[in-house]
N, C-alpha and C positions, 0 to 999 in steps of 0.2 A: 186695675193693673195687678198682676200677680208677679211679685218680685222675690227671688231667692237671694239670701245673704249667706255666703258660704266661704269656707277657708280654702285658700289656694295651696297651702303648704302642710306643715305637720300639726296644725292646731295652734291655739293661743295667739291668733293673728290680730284679735281685737274685734271679733264679730259682735259681741254684746254691746260694745260702745257704738258700733255703727247701726245696729238694730235700734238701740235707744234713740240715736240721732234721727234716723229715717222714719221711725214710727210716728213722728209728729204728724205725718200725712197719711198714716195708715189707720184703718178701722179695726184690723185684725192682725195679730202676730201669732204664728204657729210654730212650735217646736215639732219637728217631724221624725226625729230619730234620737237614739242614744239615751243615756240616763244621767245619774248624778256624778258620772265621771267627767262631765263638762264643768267648766269654770268660767262663766262669762262675767267680766268685771264692768260695772257701770258706775261712773262718777257724775253726780249731778248736784243741784243745789241742796239736796237733802243729805248728801254724804257719799261715801263709797260703799257699794254693794257688790257682793259676789253671788251670782245666781248659778245654781247647779241644775235645777229642773224647771223652774218657772220661766216662761219666755221673757225676754228682755223688754217687752213692751209694757210690763206691769206698772211702770212709773208714769205712764200716760193714762190719766183717769178715764178718758173716753175710749180707750183701746181695749178690745176684747182679746184675751190671751188663751190660746188653745194648746193643750198638751195632746199631741196627735197619736194616731193609731200605731205608728212605728216606734213609739217610745217604750222604754222599760222603766217602771216607776217604783222606786223604793219609797213606800208610803210613810215609813218612819221619818226618813230624811225630808220628804215633802212636808209633813206636818211641822217639822222643825223649821223649815225654810219659811213657811207661811207665818209661823209664830214670830220669827225674827223680823220679817218685813212688816207685819201689822204692828209689832211693838215699836217700830220706827215711824209709824204713821202712814204706812202704805195701805190703801184700801184694797182688800181682797175678798170678793164675794162671788157667788155663783153667776153673777151678771158679768163679771169681767175676767173670770177664770173658769174654763171649761175643760174637763178631762174626758178623753175618749173612752167609751165603754169597752172598746176593743184593745186598749193598751194593756200590756202585760205587766204584772207586778213582780218586781225584783225582791225575792224572799230572803230571809235570813240564811237559809241553807245555800243560796247562790253565793253570798259573800263568803261563807265558810268554805265552800268548794274552791273559790278563787284563791283564798289564802292558802289552803292545803296544797293546791297545785303549784303556786308560785314558790312555796317553801320546798316542795319536792324537786322543782327544777333547779333550785340553787343558782349557780352562776350562769345557767342557761335560761333564766327567766325572761319573759317577754316584756317586763316592765309594767305589769298591770297596776291599775289604781287600787286593786283588791276590793272593789265595790260590787263584784258579782256580775259584771256586764257580760263577759263571755259565757258563763254558765247559764244566765237567764235567756240569752239569745239562742243558745244551744237547745234549751228546753222548749223554746217557742217553736223551733223548727222540728222538734221531736213530738210536738203536739202534747206536751206535758206541762202546761202552764196554767197558772191562775191569772185570770184577767180582771180588770176593774169591774166589769159587769157581774162577776161572781160575788162581789161584796154585797150586791143587791139581792142575791139568791141564797139566803142563809140556809135554807132547808137542804140544799144540795152541796153546800160548800164543804162541810165536814167530811163527807164521803170522798170528795175530790182530793182534799188535802191528805186524808189517810192513805189513799192509793199512791199518791206521789211520794209521801214520806217513806212508805214501805220500799218503794223503788230506790229512792235516794240513799237509804241506809245500806243498800247493797254496795254503794260506792263509798259512802262516808265511813261506815263502820267496818265493812269487810274488805274494802279496797284500801283506804288510807289508814285504817286502824284507829280512827277517831271515835269519840263518844257518839252513840246513835242520836239522831234527831227524834224529838218527841212530838207527836201530833198535837197534844194538848198545848204545848208551848207555841207552836205555829198558830193554832187557832186563837190563843190569847193575844198574840202579836197582831193578827189580822183584826181582831175586835178592837184592840186598844187604838190602833192608828187608822183603821178603815172607817170607823163610825163617823168621824167628823168630816170625812171626804165624800160621803155619799151624796150630799146635795150638789157637788160639783160634777158628778159623773152623768154623762148624757150622750146622745147621738150627735157627736160633733160633725159627722159627715153631712147630716141634714142641715146643721147650722152653717157650715162652710159653703155648701151648694147654694143656699139662700143668699149668702153674702156675695158669691160669684154672680148670681143672677141679678143682683142689685148693683153690680159693677163697683163694689167696694174695693179699696186698696188693701191687698193682703200681702203680708211679708212672711216668708218661710225662713225660719231660723235653724241653721245647722250647728252641730258641735264638731270640734276637731276640723281637719282639713282633708283635701284630696289625697294627700300622701298617707293618710290613716284609714282610707276607705278599704273595706273588706275585700273588694275585687280589684281596685286600681291602685291601692297603696303599696307600702313597703312590706308586703306579706312575708312572714307572719306577724310582724311588729305593727299590727293595725288595730283599729277598733273592731267590733263585731257586727257593725251595721254599715249601711251605705251613707256616706257623708256627701254624696254627689248631688248636685242640684236637680238632676234628672229624676232622682228618687223623691223629691220634695212632695209632689202631688200624691204619690202613693203612700208615703209615710204620714202625710197630713190627714189622709182619709178621703181624698177626692181624686182618684187615679185618672179620671177622664179629662181632667183640666190640664192646660198647658201653661208653663212658665213663660212670661213675656220678657222678663228682665232678670239678669243674673249679675249681682255685684260680688266680685271675687275679692276677698280681703287678704292682703299680704303685708308683712312688715317691711320696712326699709332695710332691714337686715334679716338674718335667719335665727330662729330659735326652735328648740325641740325638747319636749319632756319625754323621758322614757328611753327604752332601748331601741336598737336598730341602726341602720346605716344613716349617716348624717355627714355627707361629703364635705360641705363647706365649713365644718366646725373649726373654731379657733380655740387654741389651748393656751395655758400659761397666763402670763400677765395680760395679753391682749384679750383673751377670753374673759378673764375675771373683770377687767375694766368695763367691757361691754355689758356683761351680766349685771354689774352694779349700776351702771348708768341707766339701763333699761328696767331695773327692778325685776329681773327675769327669774321669778319663782312661780311655780304652778298655782293657779287660782284655786283649783280643786284639791290639790295635794300638798302644796307648799314646797314641793321638791325643787331644788335648783334646776333651772333649764340649761340645757346645752345651747351655746350661741355660736354664730358664725357670720361670715359675710353674706351679702345677698346672693342667692343661688339662682342664676339665670336658667340653668338646665332644669332644675326641679320646678321653678316657678312657671316657666313656659309650659311644661307638662301639666302642671296643676290648672293653669288657665284653660288649657284645651279640654281637660277632663271635666271641668266645671261648666264649660261652654260660656265663660264669662263674657258679658257684653260691655262691661267696664270694670275698672279696678279701683279699690280704695287702698291707698298706701298709708299705713299707720306707723306711728312712732318715728316719724321723720326727724323730729327734734332731738332724738337721742343721739344722732350722729354728729351733733354740733361740736363735740370735743375732738373729733378726728381731723388731722391735717391731710391724711390720705385715707380714702374709704375702700376697704377690700371688697371686691366683687368676684365671685366664682363664675367665670364666663364659659367654662367647659370642664369636662372630666378627662382624666387620663386613665385608660384601662389597658393593661398589658402592653404599654408602650404606644398605644393609639390615642389620638385626641377624639373625644366623643362629644357630640352636641345634643344627642337625643337621650332622654332619661331611660336608663337600663333597669332590668329587674333581676331578682335572684342573686346568684353568686357574683355576677358582673358588678352589681351595685356595691357589694361588699368590698370589691377590689378597686373601686373608683378612688382616684386621688384628685384633689381640686386643682384647677388651673386658675390662678388669681390674676386679676388686673387691679390697679389702684387708681381710683378717680380722685380728683382734687376735692378736698373737704371745704367746708364753709366757715367753720370756727367762729360761729356767732349764734346767739340765742334767736330762734325763729318762732318762739311760742306765742308772741304777740301779733304775728302776721295774720291777716285775715283776707288778703287778696293775693293773687299770684304775683302781681307787680311789687308786692312788699318783700318778696323773697330775694335773697342774694343770687347772683348770676350762677354760682356753682351749684346751688340747690336746683335751679331750673335745668341745668345741664344733667344733673343726676336723675331728675324725673324724666327728662326726655330720653336718656339712655335706657332707663327701665322700660318705658313705654315701647321703644323700638325693640328691645331685647325679648320681651314676653309677647309682643304682638297684640297688645290690647290697650285702649286708652285709659289713662289714669284720670279718673273724674274727681275723686275725693282724696284730700290730703289731711292727715291728722298731725297737728303740730304741738299737741299737748294732751294731757289726760282729761281735762274738763270737757263737758258736753259741748261747749261753744268753741273749743280749740280746733277748728278745722277750716279748710279752704276748699271751695268748689272750683274745679278747673274746667271752665266752660269755653 
C-alpha cells in the first residue's frame, strides 16, 4: 500500500503526528519535498520532538526513513537534528535513515540570499522562514546545485563550488552589496557537516522500488499544505516546491508508481504561519484565545500563527487538490472552550457570495461569511470511541464531512500518540 499523508490547508495541520501514528503499520516513510522550513511535531512516550528534515517514522525502530530526491537538505541542520535525536535515545543508522544521492544541498549562501531578499522587500516580504528554501530550489532549476552525491566525489567538488561561488558573488556582492562568499569557507562547511552523512547517502530509488515490489507499506510524508503549493497555493505566498500528493512518487524517487491512499490532514479550525491571504482569520480577543488554547506557534520558527474559524471554502479546495480519499481532523479538543464555533462557509467578493476558492487579487478582497455551530463545552481528550463523543461534536464532524466532500476517518482529541479516534 502506498499512502500519502498531506496537508489540506496552509501547513501545520498535524502531519507529523499522523505519520507517527500510521507508521506503526509501515515499513518505509519517505519525505518527498521541502527542507528544514518544515516543523513536524511528534509527542510519544519518549517526549516531545520537533522534526524539520528527518521523516516522522524515525521513532518506529523497524521503519526505514528515506529523505527523497525532491528534498533540499541543509546538512548542518541535519547533523544537528541527528545529534539531538540520538542524544535522546533514538536510534539513527544507515539501516533506518537513507538519503537520496539526488537530493540537493541547501548551502549557506542560500540562507544568506533568503535573508538579503526578505530584508530588501521590507513590508512587502513573503514571510519566508529565511532558511534558504526559495534560493536553493531556484538554483536546482537553473542547474547550479550541489547534490548529496557530490559529497562522494571530492575530486570534482571543489571545482563545482568555485564556479557556483563566482556566479553567486555577482548577486551577493555586486547586487546586494554584501560581503562576497569565499570558496574556502563553503568547502570547509561541506567537509565539516558532509563527512558524517556519507554513509547515509545511497540510491534510494533502487531501495524504494524493491520495497514496492515486495508490497511493503510505504508512507509519503509532505510538509506544509495544499494552499502553500507552488502551483496550486496562494501564490506568491507559497513554498517553493510541490506539496501535492500527486508529486509524492516523483519527489520520493519512484515516479512510475501510483499512490493508492491519500490522507488529507486538516485542523478543526484554521491556522496559518506567514504572510498572504487568510480569509477566515480571527482578530482581537477571539483570535488570541484560540491561539493560546491551541498553542499556535510555528514548530520550525516559533512565530505566532494566525488563527481563524474552520474555512470550508479553502478546505474543500485543498481536499480536491490533494485528491484526498479520507481526512484526519486534528486538534478537535481545542474547541472545547467555545459555546459557539465559528465556521467560514463562504466568501464575499465585491458584493457576491463565492463558494469556490479564488486566486490572485480576488482572494485578497475576499471577506468571510461566518456561521456559528453549537459548541460542546466539555473535555473530549479521554474519548476513544465515536460513541464517547458529545452529540454536538458528532454534529460538527458530520458538518465538516459534508462541507468538504470527504469522509473524516481519523479524529485527534489530544496531543499524545494514543489520543485519537478512528471513525469507521
